[in-house]
All heavy atoms as TSV, in Angstrom:
chain	resi	resn	atom	element	x	y	z
A	1	MET	N	N	152.463	-77.732	136.781
A	1	MET	CA	C	152.364	-76.448	136.106
A	1	MET	C	C	150.959	-75.894	136.334
A	1	MET	O	O	149.982	-76.624	136.318
A	1	MET	CB	C	152.621	-76.618	134.611
A	1	MET	CG	C	152.385	-75.360	133.807
A	1	MET	SD	S	152.528	-75.638	132.034
A	1	MET	CE	C	153.638	-74.338	131.619
A	2	SER	N	N	150.881	-74.597	136.557
A	2	SER	CA	C	149.579	-73.936	136.654
A	2	SER	C	C	149.637	-72.629	135.876
A	2	SER	O	O	150.713	-72.097	135.604
A	2	SER	CB	C	149.184	-73.703	138.105
A	2	SER	OG	O	150.100	-72.870	138.748
A	3	TRP	N	N	148.468	-72.166	135.516
A	3	TRP	CA	C	148.331	-70.930	134.750
A	3	TRP	C	C	147.579	-69.912	135.578
A	3	TRP	O	O	146.689	-70.263	136.355
A	3	TRP	CB	C	147.550	-71.178	133.476
A	3	TRP	CG	C	148.207	-72.030	132.446
A	3	TRP	CD1	C	149.477	-72.532	132.463
A	3	TRP	CD2	C	147.618	-72.494	131.237
A	3	TRP	NE1	N	149.709	-73.266	131.338
A	3	TRP	CE2	C	148.584	-73.270	130.559
A	3	TRP	CE3	C	146.380	-72.343	130.656
A	3	TRP	CZ2	C	148.344	-73.870	129.336
A	3	TRP	CZ3	C	146.132	-72.942	129.439
A	3	TRP	CH2	C	147.106	-73.691	128.784
A	4	SER	N	N	147.919	-68.641	135.400
A	4	SER	CA	C	147.134	-67.570	136.003
A	4	SER	C	C	146.315	-66.910	134.897
A	4	SER	O	O	146.761	-66.796	133.756
A	4	SER	CB	C	148.028	-66.544	136.708
A	4	SER	OG	O	148.823	-65.846	135.777
A	5	ILE	N	N	145.095	-66.535	135.254
A	5	ILE	CA	C	144.183	-65.878	134.314
A	5	ILE	C	C	143.912	-64.478	134.839
A	5	ILE	O	O	143.532	-64.304	135.997
A	5	ILE	CB	C	142.842	-66.614	134.200
A	5	ILE	CG1	C	143.051	-68.079	133.819
A	5	ILE	CG2	C	141.930	-65.915	133.206
A	5	ILE	CD1	C	141.770	-68.907	133.881
A	6	GLU	N	N	144.090	-63.494	133.968
A	6	GLU	CA	C	143.814	-62.104	134.326
A	6	GLU	C	C	142.863	-61.522	133.280
A	6	GLU	O	O	143.015	-61.783	132.094
A	6	GLU	CB	C	145.100	-61.283	134.321
A	6	GLU	CG	C	146.179	-61.828	135.230
A	6	GLU	CD	C	147.554	-61.260	134.905
A	6	GLU	OE1	O	147.683	-60.386	134.029
A	6	GLU	OE2	O	148.519	-61.727	135.530
A	7	VAL	N	N	141.898	-60.745	133.742
A	7	VAL	CA	C	141.009	-60.015	132.839
A	7	VAL	C	C	141.152	-58.541	133.155
A	7	VAL	O	O	140.963	-58.121	134.300
A	7	VAL	CB	C	139.538	-60.451	132.986
A	7	VAL	CG1	C	138.641	-59.619	132.079
A	7	VAL	CG2	C	139.372	-61.934	132.672
A	8	ASP	N	N	141.507	-57.754	132.148
A	8	ASP	CA	C	141.637	-56.303	132.320
A	8	ASP	C	C	140.233	-55.700	132.281
A	8	ASP	O	O	139.608	-55.617	131.214
A	8	ASP	CB	C	142.516	-55.728	131.209
A	8	ASP	CG	C	142.744	-54.240	131.356
A	8	ASP	OD1	O	141.951	-53.552	132.050
A	8	ASP	OD2	O	143.707	-53.734	130.765
A	9	ALA	N	N	139.732	-55.309	133.435
A	9	ALA	CA	C	138.369	-54.778	133.547
A	9	ALA	C	C	138.189	-53.488	132.755
A	9	ALA	O	O	137.084	-53.191	132.297
A	9	ALA	CB	C	138.020	-54.547	135.016
A	10	ASP	N	N	139.258	-52.732	132.566
A	10	ASP	CA	C	139.149	-51.484	131.811
A	10	ASP	C	C	139.037	-51.736	130.307
A	10	ASP	O	O	138.564	-50.884	129.570
A	10	ASP	CB	C	140.363	-50.590	132.081
A	10	ASP	CG	C	140.381	-50.071	133.506
A	10	ASP	OD1	O	139.296	-49.887	134.092
A	10	ASP	OD2	O	141.477	-49.857	134.042
A	11	THR	N	N	139.486	-52.912	129.859
A	11	THR	CA	C	139.455	-53.243	128.437
A	11	THR	C	C	138.235	-54.085	128.072
A	11	THR	O	O	137.700	-53.962	126.978
A	11	THR	CB	C	140.751	-54.005	128.050
A	11	THR	OG1	O	141.867	-53.189	128.394
A	11	THR	CG2	C	140.800	-54.310	126.572
A	12	CYS	N	N	137.779	-54.934	128.982
A	12	CYS	CA	C	136.678	-55.860	128.720
A	12	CYS	C	C	135.427	-55.102	128.275
A	12	CYS	O	O	135.053	-54.092	128.872
A	12	CYS	CB	C	136.371	-56.677	129.976
A	12	CYS	SG	S	135.006	-57.839	129.780
A	13	ILE	N	N	134.778	-55.614	127.222
A	13	ILE	CA	C	133.535	-55.012	126.727
A	13	ILE	C	C	132.325	-55.898	127.021
A	13	ILE	O	O	131.217	-55.594	126.600
A	13	ILE	CB	C	133.613	-54.704	125.215
A	13	ILE	CG1	C	133.866	-55.977	124.409
A	13	ILE	CG2	C	134.669	-53.623	124.947
A	13	ILE	CD1	C	133.751	-55.801	122.892
A	14	GLY	N	N	132.540	-57.012	127.710
A	14	GLY	CA	C	131.439	-57.885	128.087
A	14	GLY	C	C	130.837	-58.670	126.946
A	14	GLY	O	O	129.646	-58.983	126.974
A	15	SER	N	N	131.626	-59.024	125.944
A	15	SER	CA	C	131.096	-59.768	124.799
A	15	SER	C	C	130.656	-61.179	125.185
A	15	SER	O	O	129.850	-61.780	124.486
A	15	SER	CB	C	132.136	-59.853	123.682
A	15	SER	OG	O	133.179	-60.751	124.037
A	16	ALA	N	N	131.194	-61.718	126.255
A	16	ALA	CA	C	130.869	-63.044	126.791
A	16	ALA	C	C	131.346	-64.199	125.919
A	16	ALA	O	O	130.949	-65.333	126.138
A	16	ALA	CB	C	129.384	-63.175	127.085
A	17	LEU	N	N	132.214	-63.946	124.952
A	17	LEU	CA	C	132.771	-65.051	124.169
A	17	LEU	C	C	133.531	-66.012	125.069
A	17	LEU	O	O	133.450	-67.233	124.902
A	17	LEU	CB	C	133.689	-64.530	123.063
A	17	LEU	CG	C	133.005	-63.899	121.862
A	17	LEU	CD1	C	134.038	-63.276	120.931
A	17	LEU	CD2	C	132.179	-64.918	121.124
A	18	CYS	N	N	134.251	-65.477	126.032
A	18	CYS	CA	C	135.016	-66.328	126.953
A	18	CYS	C	C	134.097	-67.239	127.749
A	18	CYS	O	O	134.408	-68.406	127.965
A	18	CYS	CB	C	135.876	-65.478	127.878
A	18	CYS	SG	S	134.955	-64.260	128.830
A	19	VAL	N	N	132.953	-66.730	128.164
A	19	VAL	CA	C	131.992	-67.524	128.919
A	19	VAL	C	C	131.424	-68.635	128.035
A	19	VAL	O	O	131.254	-69.767	128.480
A	19	VAL	CB	C	130.864	-66.642	129.491
A	19	VAL	CG1	C	129.814	-67.480	130.188
A	19	VAL	CG2	C	131.436	-65.600	130.445
A	20	GLY	N	N	131.171	-68.323	126.783
A	20	GLY	CA	C	130.671	-69.334	125.859
A	20	GLY	C	C	131.689	-70.414	125.565
A	20	GLY	O	O	131.348	-71.587	125.417
A	21	ILE	N	N	132.963	-70.042	125.490
A	21	ILE	CA	C	134.036	-70.984	125.176
A	21	ILE	C	C	134.464	-71.781	126.405
A	21	ILE	O	O	134.717	-72.979	126.319
A	21	ILE	CB	C	135.247	-70.236	124.575
A	21	ILE	CG1	C	134.868	-69.678	123.206
A	21	ILE	CG2	C	136.468	-71.143	124.471
A	21	ILE	CD1	C	135.869	-68.701	122.635
A	22	ALA	N	N	134.561	-71.129	127.538
A	22	ALA	CA	C	135.080	-71.776	128.751
A	22	ALA	C	C	134.244	-71.390	129.973
A	22	ALA	O	O	134.731	-70.720	130.886
A	22	ALA	CB	C	136.542	-71.401	128.951
A	23	PRO	N	N	132.992	-71.822	130.025
A	23	PRO	CA	C	132.116	-71.413	131.134
A	23	PRO	C	C	132.585	-71.886	132.508
A	23	PRO	O	O	132.229	-71.277	133.514
A	23	PRO	CB	C	130.765	-72.031	130.768
A	23	PRO	CG	C	131.087	-73.152	129.836
A	23	PRO	CD	C	132.326	-72.721	129.092
A	24	GLU	N	N	133.398	-72.923	132.548
A	24	GLU	CA	C	133.905	-73.376	133.840
A	24	GLU	C	C	135.053	-72.503	134.347
A	24	GLU	O	O	135.455	-72.605	135.496
A	24	GLU	CB	C	134.340	-74.851	133.781
A	24	GLU	CG	C	135.460	-75.134	132.820
A	24	GLU	CD	C	135.053	-75.224	131.339
A	24	GLU	OE1	O	133.861	-75.169	130.997
A	24	GLU	OE2	O	135.967	-75.314	130.523
A	25	HIS	N	N	135.538	-71.601	133.481
A	25	HIS	CA	C	136.668	-70.744	133.865
A	25	HIS	C	C	136.324	-69.256	133.918
A	25	HIS	O	O	137.058	-68.489	134.525
A	25	HIS	CB	C	137.837	-70.950	132.896
A	25	HIS	CG	C	138.401	-72.326	132.948
A	25	HIS	ND1	N	139.177	-72.777	133.989
A	25	HIS	CD2	C	138.276	-73.367	132.094
A	25	HIS	CE1	C	139.529	-74.034	133.770
A	25	HIS	NE2	N	138.985	-74.420	132.628
A	26	PHE	N	N	135.233	-68.854	133.244
A	26	PHE	CA	C	134.858	-67.437	133.189
A	26	PHE	C	C	133.379	-67.263	133.495
A	26	PHE	O	O	132.566	-68.135	133.207
A	26	PHE	CB	C	135.135	-66.853	131.784
A	26	PHE	CG	C	136.576	-66.851	131.413
A	26	PHE	CD1	C	137.129	-67.916	130.705
A	26	PHE	CD2	C	137.405	-65.798	131.766
A	26	PHE	CE1	C	138.473	-67.935	130.357
A	26	PHE	CE2	C	138.755	-65.805	131.431
A	26	PHE	CZ	C	139.275	-66.878	130.726
A	27	GLU	N	N	133.044	-66.097	134.042
A	27	GLU	CA	C	131.661	-65.717	134.286
A	27	GLU	C	C	131.530	-64.212	134.074
A	27	GLU	O	O	132.526	-63.482	134.137
A	27	GLU	CB	C	131.233	-66.096	135.698
A	27	GLU	CG	C	131.997	-65.372	136.794
A	27	GLU	CD	C	131.633	-65.842	138.192
A	27	GLU	OE1	O	130.500	-66.323	138.383
A	27	GLU	OE2	O	132.472	-65.708	139.090
A	28	LEU	N	N	130.314	-63.758	133.811
A	28	LEU	CA	C	130.069	-62.320	133.712
A	28	LEU	C	C	129.598	-61.821	135.074
A	28	LEU	O	O	128.708	-62.415	135.683
A	28	LEU	CB	C	129.008	-62.001	132.663
A	28	LEU	CG	C	129.418	-62.133	131.203
A	28	LEU	CD1	C	128.287	-61.638	130.299
A	28	LEU	CD2	C	130.692	-61.384	130.896
A	29	VAL	N	N	130.208	-60.762	135.525
A	29	VAL	CA	C	129.825	-60.118	136.775
A	29	VAL	C	C	129.570	-58.659	136.438
A	29	VAL	O	O	130.465	-57.963	135.955
A	29	VAL	CB	C	130.929	-60.251	137.852
A	29	VAL	CG1	C	130.548	-59.478	139.104
A	29	VAL	CG2	C	131.195	-61.716	138.167
A	30	GLU	N	N	128.323	-58.233	136.627
A	30	GLU	CA	C	127.920	-56.864	136.303
A	30	GLU	C	C	128.280	-56.506	134.868
A	30	GLU	O	O	128.714	-55.387	134.572
A	30	GLU	CB	C	128.512	-55.872	137.306
A	30	GLU	CG	C	128.017	-56.102	138.718
A	30	GLU	CD	C	128.544	-55.100	139.726
A	30	GLU	OE1	O	129.102	-54.057	139.317
A	30	GLU	OE2	O	128.402	-55.364	140.931
A	31	GLY	N	N	128.137	-57.478	133.968
A	31	GLY	CA	C	128.349	-57.232	132.549
A	31	GLY	C	C	129.775	-57.371	132.059
A	31	GLY	O	O	130.052	-57.123	130.883
A	32	PHE	N	N	130.694	-57.754	132.934
A	32	PHE	CA	C	132.095	-57.885	132.535
A	32	PHE	C	C	132.630	-59.252	132.926
A	32	PHE	O	O	132.210	-59.845	133.917
A	32	PHE	CB	C	132.946	-56.776	133.177
A	32	PHE	CG	C	132.529	-55.411	132.737
A	32	PHE	CD1	C	131.706	-54.638	133.535
A	32	PHE	CD2	C	132.923	-54.911	131.510
A	32	PHE	CE1	C	131.295	-53.377	133.128
A	32	PHE	CE2	C	132.519	-53.660	131.087
A	32	PHE	CZ	C	131.699	-52.893	131.894
A	33	SER	N	N	133.604	-59.734	132.160
A	33	SER	CA	C	134.192	-61.043	132.393
A	33	SER	C	C	135.059	-61.052	133.643
A	33	SER	O	O	135.788	-60.099	133.921
A	33	SER	CB	C	135.036	-61.447	131.186
A	33	SER	OG	O	135.682	-62.675	131.432
A	34	CYS	N	N	134.978	-62.162	134.369
A	34	CYS	CA	C	135.835	-62.401	135.528
A	34	CYS	C	C	136.239	-63.868	135.508
A	34	CYS	O	O	135.410	-64.729	135.216
A	34	CYS	CB	C	135.090	-62.132	136.827
A	34	CYS	SG	S	134.730	-60.416	137.117
A	35	PRO	N	N	137.491	-64.144	135.825
A	35	PRO	CA	C	137.866	-65.553	135.940
A	35	PRO	C	C	137.225	-66.143	137.196
A	35	PRO	O	O	137.130	-65.483	138.228
A	35	PRO	CB	C	139.388	-65.525	136.050
A	35	PRO	CG	C	139.729	-64.156	136.521
A	35	PRO	CD	C	138.628	-63.257	136.063
A	36	ARG	N	N	136.766	-67.377	137.104
A	36	ARG	CA	C	136.183	-68.046	138.277
A	36	ARG	C	C	137.264	-68.335	139.322
A	36	ARG	O	O	136.995	-68.317	140.510
A	36	ARG	CB	C	135.480	-69.329	137.869
A	36	ARG	CG	C	134.227	-69.065	137.055
A	36	ARG	CD	C	133.495	-70.364	136.780
A	36	ARG	NE	N	132.303	-70.115	136.010
A	36	ARG	CZ	C	131.108	-69.864	136.513
A	36	ARG	NH1	N	130.942	-69.814	137.820
A	36	ARG	NH2	N	130.082	-69.670	135.724
A	37	ARG	N	N	138.487	-68.609	138.853
A	37	ARG	CA	C	139.651	-68.808	139.714
A	37	ARG	C	C	140.821	-68.083	139.068
A	37	ARG	O	O	140.973	-68.099	137.853
A	37	ARG	CB	C	139.973	-70.301	139.866
A	37	ARG	CG	C	138.954	-71.066	140.704
A	37	ARG	CD	C	139.132	-72.571	140.641
A	37	ARG	NE	N	139.056	-73.140	139.296
A	37	ARG	CZ	C	137.938	-73.319	138.594
A	37	ARG	NH1	N	136.791	-72.947	139.104
A	37	ARG	NH2	N	137.962	-73.853	137.400
A	38	SER	N	N	141.675	-67.484	139.850
A	38	SER	CA	C	142.809	-66.748	139.276
A	38	SER	C	C	143.925	-67.680	138.828
A	38	SER	O	O	144.748	-67.300	137.998
A	38	SER	CB	C	143.352	-65.722	140.280
A	38	SER	OG	O	143.772	-66.377	141.462
A	39	GLU	N	N	143.944	-68.910	139.371
A	39	GLU	CA	C	144.956	-69.870	138.965
A	39	GLU	C	C	144.288	-71.201	138.649
A	39	GLU	O	O	143.435	-71.667	139.410
A	39	GLU	CB	C	145.993	-70.043	140.083
A	39	GLU	CG	C	147.292	-70.622	139.605
A	39	GLU	CD	C	148.403	-70.482	140.623
A	39	GLU	OE1	O	148.715	-69.338	140.999
A	39	GLU	OE2	O	148.949	-71.517	141.028
A	40	VAL	N	N	144.653	-71.774	137.502
A	40	VAL	CA	C	144.040	-73.023	137.033
A	40	VAL	C	C	145.117	-73.944	136.469
A	40	VAL	O	O	146.229	-73.508	136.171
A	40	VAL	CB	C	142.981	-72.760	135.935
A	40	VAL	CG1	C	141.852	-71.892	136.465
A	40	VAL	CG2	C	143.597	-72.129	134.698
A	41	GLY	N	N	144.746	-75.192	136.279
A	41	GLY	CA	C	145.618	-76.107	135.568
A	41	GLY	C	C	145.534	-75.811	134.078
A	41	GLY	O	O	144.572	-75.198	133.615
A	42	PRO	N	N	146.535	-76.208	133.309
A	42	PRO	CA	C	146.512	-75.966	131.868
A	42	PRO	C	C	145.237	-76.526	131.229
A	42	PRO	O	O	144.831	-77.648	131.530
A	42	PRO	CB	C	147.748	-76.702	131.362
A	42	PRO	CG	C	148.676	-76.720	132.529
A	42	PRO	CD	C	147.775	-76.878	133.723
A	43	ALA	N	N	144.606	-75.709	130.393
A	43	ALA	CA	C	143.374	-76.110	129.723
A	43	ALA	C	C	143.275	-75.360	128.399
A	43	ALA	O	O	143.347	-74.124	128.379
A	43	ALA	CB	C	142.164	-75.816	130.597
A	44	GLU	N	N	143.097	-76.105	127.326
A	44	GLU	CA	C	143.040	-75.507	125.995
A	44	GLU	C	C	141.922	-74.478	125.872
A	44	GLU	O	O	142.083	-73.448	125.201
A	44	GLU	CB	C	142.858	-76.602	124.948
A	44	GLU	CG	C	142.917	-76.094	123.523
A	44	GLU	CD	C	142.825	-77.210	122.497
A	44	GLU	OE1	O	143.073	-78.372	122.828
A	44	GLU	OE2	O	142.504	-76.878	121.350
A	45	GLU	N	N	140.792	-74.712	126.534
A	45	GLU	CA	C	139.685	-73.775	126.416
A	45	GLU	C	C	140.023	-72.408	127.024
A	45	GLU	O	O	139.480	-71.381	126.601
A	45	GLU	CB	C	138.391	-74.343	127.009
A	45	GLU	CG	C	138.444	-74.693	128.469
A	45	GLU	CD	C	138.874	-76.123	128.760
A	45	GLU	OE1	O	139.434	-76.811	127.883
A	45	GLU	OE2	O	138.674	-76.550	129.906
A	46	VAL	N	N	140.932	-72.365	127.977
A	46	VAL	CA	C	141.346	-71.086	128.567
A	46	VAL	C	C	142.134	-70.262	127.540
A	46	VAL	O	O	141.875	-69.071	127.360
A	46	VAL	CB	C	142.175	-71.310	129.852
A	46	VAL	CG1	C	142.763	-70.001	130.353
A	46	VAL	CG2	C	141.325	-71.954	130.929
A	47	THR	N	N	143.073	-70.894	126.858
A	47	THR	CA	C	143.824	-70.161	125.828
A	47	THR	C	C	142.924	-69.824	124.651
A	47	THR	O	O	143.049	-68.749	124.068
A	47	THR	CB	C	145.075	-70.932	125.367
A	47	THR	OG1	O	144.705	-72.234	124.929
A	47	THR	CG2	C	146.107	-71.018	126.469
A	48	ASP	N	N	141.983	-70.713	124.317
A	48	ASP	CA	C	141.030	-70.415	123.237
A	48	ASP	C	C	140.206	-69.179	123.575
A	48	ASP	O	O	139.981	-68.320	122.725
A	48	ASP	CB	C	140.092	-71.599	122.983
A	48	ASP	CG	C	140.764	-72.778	122.315
A	48	ASP	OD1	O	141.911	-72.627	121.823
A	48	ASP	OD2	O	140.149	-73.861	122.280
A	49	ALA	N	N	139.769	-69.075	124.824
A	49	ALA	CA	C	138.986	-67.912	125.253
A	49	ALA	C	C	139.810	-66.636	125.149
A	49	ALA	O	O	139.328	-65.607	124.667
A	49	ALA	CB	C	138.480	-68.108	126.681
A	50	ALA	N	N	141.062	-66.691	125.586
A	50	ALA	CA	C	141.932	-65.513	125.505
A	50	ALA	C	C	142.169	-65.111	124.057
A	50	ALA	O	O	142.146	-63.920	123.722
A	50	ALA	CB	C	143.255	-65.783	126.207
A	51	GLU	N	N	142.388	-66.089	123.200
A	51	GLU	CA	C	142.628	-65.804	121.772
A	51	GLU	C	C	141.376	-65.266	121.085
A	51	GLU	O	O	141.464	-64.517	120.116
A	51	GLU	CB	C	143.122	-67.059	121.048
A	51	GLU	CG	C	144.481	-67.563	121.503
A	51	GLU	CD	C	145.639	-66.648	121.145
A	51	GLU	OE1	O	145.482	-65.759	120.287
A	51	GLU	OE2	O	146.712	-66.813	121.745
A	52	SER	N	N	140.197	-65.638	121.592
A	52	SER	CA	C	138.940	-65.234	120.963
A	52	SER	C	C	138.416	-63.890	121.445
A	52	SER	O	O	137.513	-63.325	120.821
A	52	SER	CB	C	137.871	-66.299	121.218
A	52	SER	OG	O	138.254	-67.521	120.633
A	53	CYS	N	N	138.953	-63.383	122.534
A	53	CYS	CA	C	138.478	-62.100	123.069
A	53	CYS	C	C	138.683	-61.000	122.026
A	53	CYS	O	O	139.813	-60.777	121.576
A	53	CYS	CB	C	139.226	-61.757	124.359
A	53	CYS	SG	S	138.698	-60.180	125.072
A	54	PRO	N	N	137.612	-60.309	121.636
A	54	PRO	CA	C	137.739	-59.312	120.571
A	54	PRO	C	C	138.601	-58.104	120.931
A	54	PRO	O	O	139.078	-57.397	120.042
A	54	PRO	CB	C	136.300	-58.901	120.272
A	54	PRO	CG	C	135.538	-59.244	121.500
A	54	PRO	CD	C	136.237	-60.427	122.109
A	55	VAL	N	N	138.828	-57.870	122.225
A	55	VAL	CA	C	139.632	-56.718	122.634
A	55	VAL	C	C	140.885	-57.131	123.415
A	55	VAL	O	O	141.549	-56.287	124.023
A	55	VAL	CB	C	138.794	-55.703	123.462
A	55	VAL	CG1	C	137.720	-55.062	122.596
A	55	VAL	CG2	C	138.195	-56.356	124.691
A	56	GLU	N	N	141.197	-58.441	123.407
A	56	GLU	CA	C	142.372	-58.983	124.096
A	56	GLU	C	C	142.441	-58.549	125.562
A	56	GLU	O	O	143.484	-58.156	126.069
A	56	GLU	CB	C	143.660	-58.639	123.352
A	56	GLU	CG	C	143.738	-59.277	121.980
A	56	GLU	CD	C	145.077	-59.099	121.295
A	56	GLU	OE1	O	145.885	-58.257	121.722
A	56	GLU	OE2	O	145.303	-59.819	120.316
A	57	ALA	N	N	141.299	-58.657	126.251
A	57	ALA	CA	C	141.249	-58.277	127.660
A	57	ALA	C	C	141.747	-59.393	128.576
A	57	ALA	O	O	142.000	-59.148	129.751
A	57	ALA	CB	C	139.814	-57.910	128.048
A	58	ILE	N	N	141.885	-60.614	128.040
A	58	ILE	CA	C	142.285	-61.765	128.850
A	58	ILE	C	C	143.757	-62.077	128.614
A	58	ILE	O	O	144.201	-62.163	127.468
A	58	ILE	CB	C	141.445	-62.999	128.490
A	58	ILE	CG1	C	139.955	-62.717	128.709
A	58	ILE	CG2	C	141.903	-64.220	129.297
A	58	ILE	CD1	C	139.042	-63.764	128.107
A	59	THR	N	N	144.486	-62.276	129.690
A	59	THR	CA	C	145.883	-62.695	129.601
A	59	THR	C	C	146.039	-63.982	130.401
A	59	THR	O	O	145.609	-64.053	131.555
A	59	THR	CB	C	146.835	-61.627	130.167
A	59	THR	OG1	O	146.625	-60.396	129.468
A	59	THR	CG2	C	148.290	-62.047	130.001
A	60	VAL	N	N	146.654	-64.974	129.762
A	60	VAL	CA	C	146.948	-66.245	130.426
A	60	VAL	C	C	148.465	-66.337	130.554
A	60	VAL	O	O	149.181	-66.155	129.568
A	60	VAL	CB	C	146.404	-67.441	129.616
A	60	VAL	CG1	C	146.713	-68.753	130.323
A	60	VAL	CG2	C	144.911	-67.295	129.359
A	61	ARG	N	N	148.938	-66.601	131.767
A	61	ARG	CA	C	150.378	-66.681	132.029
A	61	ARG	C	C	150.719	-68.006	132.707
A	61	ARG	O	O	149.897	-68.576	133.418
A	61	ARG	CB	C	150.820	-65.560	132.969
A	61	ARG	CG	C	150.627	-64.174	132.449
A	61	ARG	CD	C	151.083	-63.147	133.499
A	61	ARG	NE	N	150.738	-61.809	133.096
A	61	ARG	CZ	C	151.487	-61.042	132.303
A	61	ARG	NH1	N	152.646	-61.502	131.869
A	61	ARG	NH2	N	151.099	-59.841	131.969
A	62	ASP	N	N	151.953	-68.427	132.503
A	62	ASP	CA	C	152.495	-69.520	133.287
A	62	ASP	C	C	152.669	-68.955	134.694
A	62	ASP	O	O	153.372	-67.959	134.888
A	62	ASP	CB	C	153.840	-69.966	132.698
A	62	ASP	CG	C	154.481	-71.093	133.467
A	62	ASP	OD1	O	154.642	-70.969	134.706
A	62	ASP	OD2	O	154.851	-72.091	132.833
A	63	ALA	N	N	152.013	-69.548	135.670
A	63	ALA	CA	C	152.040	-69.005	137.037
A	63	ALA	C	C	153.439	-69.037	137.645
A	63	ALA	O	O	153.761	-68.207	138.491
A	63	ALA	CB	C	151.055	-69.755	137.923
A	64	GLY	N	N	154.266	-69.955	137.210
A	64	GLY	CA	C	155.610	-70.059	137.762
A	64	GLY	C	C	156.590	-69.060	137.191
A	64	GLY	O	O	157.395	-68.477	137.918
A	65	THR	N	N	156.507	-68.829	135.880
A	65	THR	CA	C	157.487	-67.969	135.217
A	65	THR	C	C	156.957	-66.592	134.847
A	65	THR	O	O	157.733	-65.688	134.581
A	65	THR	CB	C	158.006	-68.628	133.925
A	65	THR	OG1	O	156.923	-68.715	132.988
A	65	THR	CG2	C	158.593	-70.006	134.199
A	66	GLY	N	N	155.640	-66.456	134.765
A	66	GLY	CA	C	155.047	-65.192	134.323
A	66	GLY	C	C	154.988	-65.049	132.820
A	66	GLY	O	O	154.487	-64.049	132.306
A	67	GLU	N	N	155.477	-66.059	132.090
A	67	GLU	CA	C	155.467	-66.013	130.626
A	67	GLU	C	C	154.028	-65.948	130.113
A	67	GLU	O	O	153.157	-66.700	130.550
A	67	GLU	CB	C	156.147	-67.255	130.069
A	67	GLU	CG	C	156.062	-67.373	128.568
A	67	GLU	CD	C	156.567	-68.701	128.042
A	67	GLU	OE1	O	156.959	-69.576	128.840
A	67	GLU	OE2	O	156.548	-68.880	126.819
A	68	VAL	N	N	153.776	-65.030	129.166
A	68	VAL	CA	C	152.454	-64.922	128.561
A	68	VAL	C	C	152.253	-66.080	127.601
A	68	VAL	O	O	153.047	-66.288	126.685
A	68	VAL	CB	C	152.277	-63.567	127.832
A	68	VAL	CG1	C	150.946	-63.524	127.083
A	68	VAL	CG2	C	152.375	-62.404	128.819
A	69	LEU	N	N	151.173	-66.825	127.822
A	69	LEU	CA	C	150.835	-67.968	126.980
A	69	LEU	C	C	149.753	-67.611	125.958
A	69	LEU	O	O	149.693	-68.186	124.882
A	69	LEU	CB	C	150.355	-69.127	127.848
A	69	LEU	CG	C	151.347	-69.580	128.932
A	69	LEU	CD1	C	150.695	-70.593	129.853
A	69	LEU	CD2	C	152.607	-70.144	128.291
A	70	ALA	N	N	148.885	-66.672	126.315
A	70	ALA	CA	C	147.830	-66.227	125.415
A	70	ALA	C	C	147.362	-64.854	125.884
A	70	ALA	O	O	147.380	-64.576	127.072
A	70	ALA	CB	C	146.684	-67.221	125.401
A	71	PRO	N	N	146.947	-63.988	124.984
A	71	PRO	CA	C	146.934	-64.219	123.544
A	71	PRO	C	C	148.340	-64.100	122.958
A	71	PRO	O	O	149.210	-63.419	123.521
A	71	PRO	CB	C	146.032	-63.118	123.012
A	71	PRO	CG	C	146.190	-61.997	123.986
A	71	PRO	CD	C	146.419	-62.676	125.328
A	72	GLU	N	N	148.501	-64.785	121.830
A	72	GLU	CA	C	149.786	-64.673	121.150
A	72	GLU	C	C	149.910	-63.270	120.606
A	72	GLU	O	O	148.979	-62.711	120.082
A	72	GLU	CB	C	149.884	-65.697	120.023
A	72	GLU	CG	C	149.984	-67.112	120.538
A	72	GLU	CD	C	150.180	-68.115	119.430
A	72	GLU	OE1	O	150.461	-67.717	118.291
A	72	GLU	OE2	O	150.050	-69.315	119.719
A	73	ARG	N	N	151.063	-62.706	120.744
A	73	ARG	CA	C	151.291	-61.330	120.274
A	73	ARG	C	C	151.971	-61.335	118.936
A	73	ARG	O	O	152.660	-62.147	118.525
A	73	ARG	CB	C	152.176	-60.576	121.264
A	73	ARG	CG	C	151.626	-60.601	122.668
A	73	ARG	CD	C	150.771	-59.446	122.954
A	73	ARG	NE	N	150.276	-59.553	124.347
A	73	ARG	CZ	C	149.104	-59.122	124.684
A	73	ARG	NH1	N	148.306	-58.580	123.858
A	73	ARG	NH2	N	148.703	-59.234	125.918
């Protein structure tokens, strides 16, 4: 199983909470969050980062099915 990570650049405000929670998965580029890799193995810190984003700019999906895993709606 693998997960895809997407960051909506139009929504991101650059709070960097995701970088603080999961620095191995996110970085700031020109003040906005970017995933270090678009596809990763399951990792709790990735869903924690998505759930912690103040503007819900991060979406984590099951790469095989497209099911949204985080943030919970």
